[in-house]
MIDOVO-340532 format. One record per residue (C-alpha): residue number from 1; residue in one letter; chain; y, z, x. Coordinates in nm, 4 decimals. Each point is the difference from the previous one (the first is absolute). Example, Ala and Ser with C-alpha at 12.3 -4.5 7.8 and 13.67 -1.06 7.14 Angstrom:
<recs>
> 1|A|A|-0.4500|0.7800|1.2300
> 2|S|A|0.3440|-0.0660|0.1370
</recs>
This chain:
<recs>
> 1|M|A|-2.5891|-1.7973|3.2902
> 2|S|A|-0.1981|0.2599|-0.2805
> 3|F|A|0.0238|0.3717|-0.0201
> 4|T|A|-0.2789|0.2045|-0.0408
> 5|R|A|0.0634|0.3795|-0.1447
> 6|R|A|0.0228|0.1662|0.3724
> 7|Q|A|0.2241|-0.2783|0.1208
> 8|F|A|0.2615|0.0749|-0.2781
> 9|L|A|-0.0279|0.3881|-0.0172
> 10|Q|A|0.0905|-0.0022|0.4057
> 11|S|A|0.2630|-0.2289|-0.0464
> 12|A|A|0.1941|0.1397|-0.2801
> 13|A|A|-0.0775|0.3603|0.1641
> 14|G|A|0.1593|-0.1225|0.3162
> 15|G|A|0.3339|-0.1479|-0.2158
> 16|S|A|-0.0868|-0.3482|0.1053
> 17|A|A|-0.1098|-0.1056|-0.4191
> 18|V|A|0.2270|0.1146|-0.2355
> 19|V|A|-0.1225|0.0096|-0.3497
> 20|A|A|0.4017|0.0379|-0.1517
> 21|L|A|0.1283|0.0749|-0.3060
> 22|A|A|0.3557|0.0404|0.0151
> 23|S|A|-0.0060|0.3403|-0.2275
> 24|P|A|-0.2839|0.2559|-0.0605
> 25|L|A|-0.2137|-0.2094|-0.2136
> 26|P|A|-0.3395|0.1171|0.1358
> 27|A|A|0.1271|0.3546|-0.1794
> 28|F|A|0.1463|-0.1991|-0.2635
> 29|W|A|-0.3183|-0.1559|-0.0403
> 30|N|A|-0.2411|0.2897|0.0056
> 31|R|A|-0.1295|-0.0299|-0.3555
> 32|A|A|0.0636|-0.3466|-0.0386
> 33|A|A|-0.3854|-0.2287|-0.0096
> 34|L|A|-0.0398|-0.3759|-0.1073
> 35|V|A|-0.0734|0.0304|-0.3916
> 36|S|A|-0.1732|-0.2652|-0.1991
> 37|R|A|0.2182|0.0199|-0.2861
> 38|E|A|0.3672|-0.0040|-0.0736
> 39|I|A|0.1757|0.1967|-0.2378
> 40|R|A|0.2534|-0.2315|-0.1274
> 41|G|A|0.0814|0.1384|-0.3332
> 42|E|A|0.0928|0.3415|0.1521
> 43|S|A|0.3808|0.1255|-0.0510
> 44|I|A|0.2373|-0.0273|0.3361
> 45|L|A|0.2798|0.1719|0.0059
> 46|V|A|0.3439|-0.1118|0.2405
> 47|V|A|0.1836|0.2346|0.1196
> 48|V|A|0.3882|-0.0399|0.0808
> 49|Q|A|0.1808|0.2745|0.1492
> 50|L|A|0.4189|-0.0536|-0.0245
> 51|S|A|0.0661|0.2439|0.2575
> 52|G|A|0.2960|0.1892|0.0212
> 53|G|A|0.1611|0.0253|-0.3745
> 54|N|A|0.0384|-0.2944|-0.1886
> 55|D|A|0.3280|-0.0243|-0.2471
> 56|G|A|-0.1666|0.0392|-0.3213
> 57|L|A|0.3251|-0.0969|-0.1740
> 58|N|A|0.0893|-0.2899|0.1791
> 59|T|A|-0.3689|-0.1540|-0.0702
> 60|I|A|-0.0419|0.0462|-0.3442
> 61|V|A|0.3829|-0.0266|-0.1017
> 62|P|A|0.1850|0.1095|-0.2944
> 63|F|A|0.2232|-0.2011|-0.0777
> 64|T|A|0.1199|0.0971|-0.2820
> 65|D|A|0.1021|0.3157|0.1206
> 66|D|A|0.3937|0.1165|0.0840
> 67|R|A|-0.0841|0.2924|0.1460
> 68|Y|A|-0.2250|-0.2463|0.2631
> 69|Y|A|0.2549|-0.1963|0.1098
> 70|S|A|0.2154|0.3321|0.0286
> 71|A|A|-0.2228|0.1565|0.2207
> 72|R|A|0.0062|-0.2998|0.2019
> 73|P|A|0.3217|-0.1459|0.0408
> 74|K|A|-0.1662|-0.2149|0.3072
> 75|L|A|-0.3327|-0.0170|-0.0360
> 76|A|A|-0.0804|-0.0430|-0.3644
> 77|I|A|-0.1507|-0.3685|-0.0752
> 78|P|A|0.2484|-0.2129|-0.2147
> 79|R|A|-0.0944|-0.0358|-0.3617
> 80|D|A|-0.0609|-0.3807|0.0808
> 81|R|A|-0.2373|0.0132|0.2627
> 82|V|A|-0.2617|0.2137|-0.1606
> 83|L|A|-0.3166|-0.1465|-0.0460
> 84|K|A|-0.0656|0.1027|-0.3791
> 85|I|A|-0.2487|0.1696|-0.1526
> 86|D|A|0.1286|0.1183|-0.2977
> 87|D|A|0.3317|0.0751|-0.1510
> 88|E|A|0.0008|0.3515|0.2444
> 89|L|A|-0.1377|-0.0426|0.2736
> 90|G|A|-0.0835|-0.2956|0.2795
> 91|L|A|-0.1220|-0.0425|0.3252
> 92|H|A|0.2104|-0.0404|0.3296
> 93|P|A|0.0749|-0.3741|0.0778
> 94|S|A|-0.2214|-0.0132|0.2982
> 95|L|A|-0.2976|0.0996|-0.2104
> 96|N|A|-0.0529|-0.3698|-0.1228
> 97|G|A|-0.3716|0.0364|0.0880
> 98|F|A|-0.0513|0.2946|-0.1991
> 99|A|A|0.1940|-0.2271|-0.3251
> 100|E|A|-0.2803|-0.2295|0.0580
> 101|L|A|-0.2515|0.2341|-0.0041
> 102|L|A|0.1558|0.1681|-0.3164
> 103|E|A|0.0124|-0.3505|-0.1568
> 104|R|A|-0.4151|-0.0480|0.0684
> 105|Q|A|-0.0244|0.3911|-0.1274
> 106|R|A|-0.0777|0.0760|0.3568
> 107|L|A|0.1603|0.3363|-0.0083
> 108|A|A|0.1303|0.3310|-0.0942
> 109|I|A|0.2002|0.2262|0.0713
> 110|V|A|0.0505|0.3368|-0.0414
> 111|Q|A|0.2943|0.1796|0.0175
> 112|G|A|0.1117|0.3080|0.0818
> 113|V|A|-0.2832|0.1046|0.2162
> 114|G|A|0.0095|0.3355|0.2132
> 115|Y|A|-0.0874|0.3536|0.0099
> 116|P|A|0.1319|0.3241|-0.0921
> 117|D|A|0.1917|0.2192|0.2914
> 118|P|A|0.0742|-0.3582|0.1620
> 119|N|A|0.0034|0.0611|0.3762
> 120|R|A|0.2417|-0.2703|0.1541
> 121|S|A|-0.1202|-0.0008|0.3537
> 122|H|A|-0.1956|-0.2815|0.0620
> 123|F|A|-0.2836|0.1115|0.1705
> 124|E|A|-0.1168|0.2959|-0.2400
> 125|S|A|0.0743|-0.1889|-0.3112
> 126|M|A|-0.2187|-0.3251|0.1524
> 127|D|A|-0.2816|0.2858|0.0594
> 128|F|A|0.0297|0.1382|-0.3199
> 129|W|A|-0.0346|-0.3430|-0.1941
> 130|H|A|-0.3122|-0.0263|0.3663
> 131|T|A|-0.1499|0.2996|-0.0982
> 132|C|A|0.1309|0.1246|-0.3339
> 133|R|A|0.0165|0.3625|0.1661
> 134|R|A|0.2914|0.1636|0.0561
> 135|K|A|0.0882|0.1188|0.3838
> 136|N|A|-0.1021|0.3058|-0.0768
> 137|E|A|-0.3724|-0.0868|-0.1048
> 138|R|A|-0.2476|-0.1518|0.2294
> 139|R|A|-0.0177|-0.3446|0.0853
> 140|E|A|-0.3100|-0.1057|0.0993
> 141|A|A|-0.0229|-0.3901|-0.1185
> 142|G|A|0.2011|-0.2354|-0.2539
> 143|W|A|-0.0158|-0.0529|-0.2869
> 144|L|A|-0.1753|-0.3422|0.0913
> 145|G|A|-0.2032|0.1055|0.2221
> 146|Q|A|-0.1731|0.2574|-0.2254
> 147|Y|A|-0.0713|-0.2622|-0.2540
> 148|L|A|-0.1757|-0.1833|0.3602
> 149|D|A|-0.2222|0.3036|0.0990
> 150|A|A|-0.0865|-0.0116|-0.3387
> 151|S|A|-0.0815|-0.3635|-0.1252
> 152|S|A|-0.0898|-0.0861|0.3747
> 153|Q|A|-0.3670|-0.0999|-0.1343
> 154|R|A|0.1306|-0.3185|-0.2286
> 155|A|A|0.2385|-0.0976|0.2912
> 156|G|A|-0.4085|-0.1629|0.1229
> 157|G|A|0.0354|-0.1472|0.3006
> 158|D|A|0.3852|-0.0364|0.0753
> 159|S|A|0.2590|0.2545|0.1129
> 160|P|A|0.1200|0.1211|-0.3362
> 161|A|A|0.3770|-0.0122|0.1010
> 162|I|A|0.2308|-0.2152|0.2638
> 163|H|A|0.3460|0.1227|0.1324
> 164|F|A|0.2134|-0.3021|0.0981
> 165|G|A|0.2941|0.1127|0.2430
> 166|A|A|0.0535|0.0620|0.3078
> 167|E|A|0.2225|0.3711|-0.1333
> 168|K|A|-0.2492|0.3403|-0.0306
> 169|Q|A|-0.2588|-0.0615|-0.2422
> 170|P|A|0.1436|0.1409|-0.3184
> 171|L|A|-0.0893|0.3541|-0.0763
> 172|A|A|-0.1406|-0.1125|-0.2990
> 173|L|A|-0.3383|-0.1329|0.1337
> 174|A|A|-0.0861|0.3030|0.2141
> 175|A|A|-0.3693|0.0757|-0.0768
> 176|R|A|-0.2879|0.2585|0.0621
> 177|D|A|-0.2435|-0.2467|0.0496
> 178|I|A|0.1153|-0.3410|0.0130
> 179|R|A|0.2391|-0.2211|0.2206
> 180|T|A|0.2424|-0.1787|-0.0659
> 181|P|A|0.0531|-0.2538|0.2778
> 182|S|A|0.3980|-0.1395|0.0645
> 183|I|A|0.0445|-0.3290|0.1383
> 184|G|A|0.2639|-0.2077|0.0260
> 185|S|A|-0.1378|-0.4028|-0.0883
> 186|L|A|-0.3260|-0.1354|0.0159
> 187|E|A|0.0290|-0.1723|0.3100
> 188|R|A|0.0444|0.3284|0.1805
> 189|F|A|-0.3463|0.1327|-0.2039
> 190|R|A|-0.2400|-0.2778|0.0865
> 191|L|A|-0.2105|0.0938|0.2805
> 192|Q|A|0.0343|-0.1624|0.2997
> 193|A|A|-0.2691|-0.1281|0.2952
> 194|G|A|0.1799|-0.1693|0.1839
> 195|G|A|-0.1309|-0.3270|-0.1429
> 196|R|A|-0.3418|0.0392|0.1458
> 197|K|A|-0.2680|-0.0652|-0.2420
> 198|D|A|-0.2618|0.1291|0.2214
> 199|L|A|0.1669|0.3147|0.0060
> 200|E|A|0.0452|0.0389|-0.4283
> 201|A|A|-0.3886|-0.1077|0.0631
> 202|A|A|-0.1102|0.3005|0.1910
> 203|I|A|0.1959|0.1847|-0.1557
> 204|G|A|-0.1198|-0.1019|-0.3836
> 205|E|A|-0.3753|0.0144|0.1740
> 206|I|A|0.0765|0.3666|0.1153
> 207|T|A|0.0873|0.0921|-0.3509
> 208|R|A|-0.2694|-0.1193|-0.1885
> 209|V|A|-0.2446|0.2300|0.1851
> 210|Q|A|-0.1735|0.2227|-0.1184
> 211|R|A|0.0045|0.3652|0.1876
> 212|S|A|-0.1833|0.3725|-0.0627
> 213|T|A|0.2488|0.2062|0.1899
> 214|D|A|0.1275|0.3294|-0.0484
> 215|N|A|0.3277|-0.0938|0.1866
> 216|D|A|0.3113|-0.0380|-0.2657
> 217|L|A|0.1981|-0.1637|0.2647
> 218|L|A|-0.2184|-0.3245|0.0221
> 219|T|A|-0.0441|0.0275|-0.3582
> 220|F|A|0.3712|0.0259|-0.0572
> 221|V|A|0.0698|-0.3214|0.2271
> 222|Q|A|-0.2377|-0.1895|-0.1189
> 223|S|A|0.0745|0.0806|-0.3945
> 224|S|A|0.3144|-0.0534|0.1122
> 225|T|A|-0.0125|-0.3124|0.1939
> 226|T|A|-0.1880|-0.1245|-0.2934
> 227|S|A|0.2382|0.0740|-0.2582
> 228|A|A|0.3128|-0.1957|0.2437
> 229|L|A|-0.1891|-0.3077|-0.0029
> 230|A|A|-0.0281|0.0165|-0.3389
> 231|A|A|0.3384|0.0858|-0.0665
> 232|S|A|0.1098|-0.3016|0.2486
> 233|R|A|-0.2098|-0.1833|-0.1844
> 234|R|A|0.2035|0.0354|-0.3087
> 235|V|A|0.3069|0.0424|0.1203
> 236|G|A|-0.0357|-0.4027|0.1961
> 237|E|A|-0.1908|-0.1273|-0.3298
> 238|A|A|0.3223|0.0898|-0.1928
> 239|L|A|0.2063|-0.1463|0.2344
> 240|K|A|-0.1850|-0.3215|0.0381
> 241|S|A|-0.0637|-0.0245|-0.4032
> 242|Y|A|0.3528|0.0592|-0.1521
> 243|T|A|0.2558|-0.1811|-0.1009
> 244|P|A|0.2678|0.1844|-0.1866
> 245|A|A|0.0902|-0.1258|-0.3622
> 246|V|A|0.3487|0.0293|0.0383
> 247|D|A|0.2581|0.0119|0.2755
> 248|H|A|0.0242|0.3513|0.1066
> 249|P|A|0.3607|0.1135|0.1170
> 250|A|A|0.0074|-0.0008|0.4274
> 251|H|A|0.1429|0.3718|-0.0071
> 252|E|A|-0.2792|0.3401|0.0927
> 253|L|A|-0.0848|0.0827|-0.3210
> 254|G|A|-0.0588|-0.3309|-0.1668
> 255|E|A|-0.2375|-0.0398|0.3349
> 256|K|A|-0.2282|0.3011|-0.0376
> 257|L|A|-0.0302|-0.0450|-0.3464
> 258|K|A|-0.0735|-0.3642|0.1103
> 259|I|A|-0.3035|0.1806|0.1753
> 260|I|A|-0.0838|0.1869|-0.2882
> 261|A|A|-0.0646|-0.2895|-0.2365
> 262|Q|A|-0.1739|-0.1697|0.3099
> 263|L|A|-0.2757|0.3377|0.0164
> 264|I|A|0.0101|0.0113|-0.3634
> 265|D|A|-0.1430|-0.3654|-0.0954
> 266|S|A|-0.2038|0.0607|0.3318
> 267|G|A|-0.2453|0.2232|-0.1723
> 268|L|A|0.1317|0.3383|0.1969
> 269|Q|A|-0.0785|0.3074|-0.2191
> 270|T|A|0.3237|0.1292|0.0581
> 271|R|A|0.0625|0.2157|-0.2858
> 272|V|A|0.3826|0.1247|0.1268
> 273|Y|A|0.2677|-0.1946|0.2318
> 274|Y|A|0.3197|0.1832|0.1426
> 275|V|A|0.2641|-0.1804|0.1400
> 276|T|A|0.3871|0.1854|0.0536
> 277|L|A|0.3234|-0.1466|-0.0682
> 278|D|A|0.2563|0.1961|0.1943
> 279|G|A|0.4301|0.0153|-0.0184
> 280|F|A|0.0774|0.1128|-0.3157
> 281|D|A|0.2002|0.3052|0.1076
> 282|T|A|0.3149|-0.1741|-0.0890
> 283|H|A|0.2691|0.3003|0.1196
> 284|S|A|0.2336|-0.2753|0.0684
> 285|Q|A|0.0856|-0.4176|-0.0470
> 286|Q|A|-0.2928|0.0364|-0.2500
> 287|P|A|0.0924|-0.3253|-0.2266
> 288|E|A|-0.1407|-0.2662|0.2543
> 289|A|A|-0.2752|0.1995|0.1799
> 290|H|A|-0.1150|0.0676|-0.3343
> 291|A|A|-0.0106|-0.3313|-0.1708
> 292|V|A|-0.1945|-0.1388|0.3542
> 293|L|A|-0.2873|0.2438|-0.0556
> 294|L|A|0.0527|0.0048|-0.4147
> 295|S|A|-0.0748|-0.3800|0.0945
> 296|K|A|-0.3209|0.0351|0.2138
> 297|L|A|-0.1787|0.2395|-0.2397
> 298|A|A|0.0247|-0.2501|-0.3137
> 299|T|A|-0.0660|-0.3069|0.2069
> 300|A|A|-0.2827|0.1396|0.1892
> 301|V|A|-0.1934|0.1279|-0.2716
> 302|A|A|0.0503|-0.2510|-0.3076
> 303|A|A|-0.1161|-0.2549|0.3296
> 304|F|A|-0.3074|0.2522|0.0226
> 305|D|A|-0.0393|0.0339|-0.3598
> 306|A|A|0.0294|-0.3895|-0.0923
> 307|D|A|-0.2683|-0.0513|0.3445
> 308|L|A|-0.2115|0.2657|-0.1750
> 309|R|A|-0.0176|-0.1741|-0.3462
> 310|S|A|-0.0497|-0.3388|0.1501
> 311|H|A|-0.3373|0.1233|0.2048
> 312|G|A|-0.0690|0.2466|-0.3280
> 313|H|A|0.0750|0.3120|0.0762
> 314|G|A|0.2754|0.0289|-0.1659
> 315|E|A|-0.1894|0.2526|-0.2440
> 316|R|A|-0.0937|0.1669|0.2608
> 317|V|A|0.2293|0.1007|0.2662
> 318|L|A|0.3175|0.2283|-0.1495
> 319|T|A|0.2948|0.0259|0.2526
> 320|F|A|0.1485|0.3468|-0.0381
> 321|A|A|0.4175|0.0366|0.1601
> 322|F|A|0.1148|0.3431|0.0251
> 323|S|A|0.2879|0.2378|0.1958
> 324|E|A|-0.0206|0.3118|0.1045
> 325|F|A|0.3432|0.0802|-0.2011
> 326|G|A|0.2359|-0.1627|-0.1255
> 327|R|A|0.4401|-0.0112|0.0984
> 328|R|A|0.2904|0.1840|-0.2118
> 329|V|A|0.2307|-0.1854|-0.2340
> 330|E|A|0.2821|0.0569|0.1488
> 331|E|A|0.0895|-0.2249|0.2928
> 332|N|A|0.0997|0.1169|0.3320
> 333|A|A|0.2867|0.0077|0.2175
> 334|S|A|-0.2114|-0.3039|0.2383
> 335|E|A|-0.0552|-0.2120|-0.3127
> 336|G|A|-0.3427|0.1549|-0.0096
> 337|T|A|-0.2123|0.2550|-0.2201
> 338|D|A|-0.1650|0.3323|0.1811
> 339|H|A|-0.3336|0.1681|-0.1089
> 340|G|A|-0.0429|0.0241|-0.3462
> 341|A|A|-0.3180|0.0713|-0.2736
> 342|A|A|-0.1365|-0.1884|-0.2939
> 343|A|A|-0.0373|-0.3217|0.0681
> 344|P|A|-0.2624|-0.3524|-0.1318
> 345|L|A|-0.2915|-0.1530|0.1424
> 346|F|A|-0.1596|-0.2640|-0.0630
> 347|L|A|-0.3755|-0.1690|-0.0627
> 348|A|A|-0.0558|-0.3418|0.0287
> 349|G|A|-0.3206|-0.1515|-0.1695
> 350|P|A|-0.2621|0.0252|-0.2749
> 351|V|A|0.2765|0.1986|-0.1610
> 352|K|A|0.1793|0.1056|-0.3755
> 353|P|A|0.3398|-0.1723|0.1425
> 354|G|A|0.3549|0.1552|-0.0586
> 355|L|A|0.1575|0.2534|0.0526
> 356|H|A|-0.1957|0.3467|-0.0570
> 357|G|A|0.1811|0.3236|-0.0141
> 358|A|A|0.3867|0.1134|-0.1004
> 359|H|A|0.2744|-0.1259|0.2314
> 360|P|A|0.1919|0.3106|0.1587
> 361|R|A|0.2899|0.0811|-0.2284
> 362|L|A|0.2547|0.0399|0.2494
> 363|D|A|0.1939|0.2397|-0.2188
> 364|D|A|-0.2733|0.2485|0.0508
> 365|L|A|-0.0179|0.0260|0.3540
> 366|V|A|-0.1386|0.2841|0.2351
> 367|D|A|0.2169|0.0575|0.3120
> 368|G|A|0.1181|-0.3328|-0.0366
> 369|D|A|-0.3575|-0.1362|-0.0315
> 370|P|A|-0.1817|-0.1695|-0.2601
> 371|K|A|-0.2656|0.2138|-0.1468
> 372|F|A|-0.3416|-0.1060|-0.0105
> 373|S|A|-0.1994|-0.0907|-0.3022
> 374|I|A|-0.3111|-0.0835|0.1069
> 375|D|A|-0.2014|0.1834|0.2831
> 376|F|A|-0.1283|-0.1686|0.2430
> 377|R|A|-0.3095|0.1441|0.0115
> 378|Q|A|-0.0273|-0.1518|-0.3528
> 379|V|A|0.0004|-0.3582|0.1468
> 380|Y|A|-0.3028|0.1651|0.2981
> 381|A|A|-0.1484|0.1192|-0.3551
> 382|T|A|0.0185|-0.4017|-0.0857
> 383|L|A|-0.1238|-0.1617|0.2884
> 384|L|A|-0.2616|0.2305|0.0771
> 385|E|A|-0.1804|0.0559|-0.3816
> 386|N|A|0.0830|-0.3532|-0.1339
> 387|W|A|0.0198|-0.2908|0.3184
> 388|L|A|-0.2513|0.1643|0.1901
> 389|K|A|-0.2270|0.1897|-0.1856
> 390|W|A|0.0109|0.3679|0.1420
> 391|P|A|0.0567|0.3384|-0.1245
> 392|S|A|0.3490|0.1032|0.0674
> 393|T|A|0.0420|0.3586|-0.0488
> 394|E|A|-0.1428|0.1614|0.3311
> 395|I|A|0.1897|-0.2855|0.2239
> 396|L|A|0.3218|0.0977|-0.1549
> 397|G|A|-0.0940|0.3673|-0.0539
> 398|A|A|0.1035|0.0358|-0.3939
> 399|T|A|-0.0823|-0.2341|-0.3033
> 400|Y|A|0.2820|-0.3141|-0.0580
> 401|S|A|0.0794|-0.1933|-0.2793
> 402|P|A|-0.0603|-0.3648|0.1415
> 403|V|A|0.3245|-0.2614|-0.0920
> 404|A|A|-0.1269|-0.2597|-0.2701
> 405|A|A|0.1148|-0.2806|0.3340
> 406|L|A|-0.3330|-0.1684|0.0101
> 407|A|A|-0.1605|-0.2849|-0.1680
> 408|P|A|-0.4420|0.1256|-0.1244
> 409|R|A|-0.2206|-0.0660|0.2302
> 410|A|A|-0.3518|-0.0040|-0.0117
</recs>
């Protein structure tokens, strides 16, 4: 049995034929089209948001500082368990994956990152990181959303950004013109037509027909369906043709980064990917929970970087991991830590490896918190100016000096 265009439209209108995308893909792919060239040399940014406020002092451990051990009699990482970076600082013992990246000169650690007059609210602090605007300023778009709006012509036919995760889409991706999709898995992302090849063929025939019409809705449906078919084919090809070069860890972050590696290798022209690892609000019983979270982060990023390098993408993909704030220096009575301020963040890929910036001094605190020495907007300036090759001043609201943490890139 074959479908005519009239039969298809009647059937679709009656609900007996369903084209399901399992996510709002027509809107997402409305800007997309098949293109004749691949921009395989374009740089790609992968953002890993560590939600909840990562404890920076137990992540990058000042193992020679007695003040650290005095402030944290139960939580401090023993000196003999630290993965040493140099003679004073070391990684949490669960960060073996990061230690491997350091050995490969693929990890930069930017220390003491924060902002003036820190806000210890998760929501307000994260909103500031996402928009670079205080709560009394207009927040119409995120810092990445502004970049996406301004640079959308460089994205070719694919969506310039993708958010993976079931959580609310980060405000950082909010844009005026560009809609970023939030998707949970590649399988849910694929076009479903009930396995009926005749229906798929009919859809393709309809969308290929050129019409002269001023009906905006019909034009939208046609272009959206064409784009959805193209997207489904690209995703299907990625699922079939990609063979990971390493074993990605079997946890949620590992699976997300594995999917991103698949899409990058498929030739997708997306420039920004965004994922979240939640659970860093460790007010009580911190040691085990924090160790598990750091292990997930390090194993996932290390496997992702190794996989990318094996497929020839290692020099064009940068992974950026950050949290909205750190924790206070002193542990609390519940074997945890409370909301703080400055903390380290991480860049994995083609970087200038090692430590950047000074570790916060524990004898020079502000209200019990480590002082920041690097404004997070300096890191954003680095990513925009030196990685994505886009002017940063308008997006950030002022001019900030980049951090010298990236390897030179033409």
